[in-house]
C-alpha positions, 0 to 999 in steps of 0.5 A: 636183474635186467639193465637199462640203457642210458643215453648221455648228451645234449637235448638236441641230439638226444631227444628221440631216444626215449620214444624207443624206451631208453632213458634220456640223460640231457645236459648241455653244461659240460663240467657237470657231465663227468658227474653225470656220468659216474652217477649213472656208470655207478648206479648199476642199473644200465648195461650200456650208456650210449654218449654223443661224441662230444660228451665221450670226450669230456667224460675222458677220465671217468669212462677209463675207469670202466674200460676193463669192466663188463658192464657198463659198455660205454659207447660213442654216438655222433650228436647234431654238433662237433663229431669227431668220428671217435665211434668209427675209430673205435669200431675199426680198432676193435674189429683189428683187434679181435681179428688181425686186420681192419675187414670193415673199414679197409685202413 
């Protein structure tokens, strides 16, 4: 069965993703983010969940439950506000772990 792609974030940051066929889940209530993330991740409908960096940080406890699983892959993306660079840091960490050196960012 094919899996879909979900995008979680504030409405302003993610509205364009629906135009390319992704399922968007706008949420501007920070307290609702962990429950929303769990509902989407547990649904088994999504192979990839993109989250704005702000939402990614707010759902940290819930995300940890899925780190060792193959799906869903949870990937931070920049939003229109509060970007911390966590996506770049994670990519750098994964590359360094895979090849033994940070060949992309040379940090």
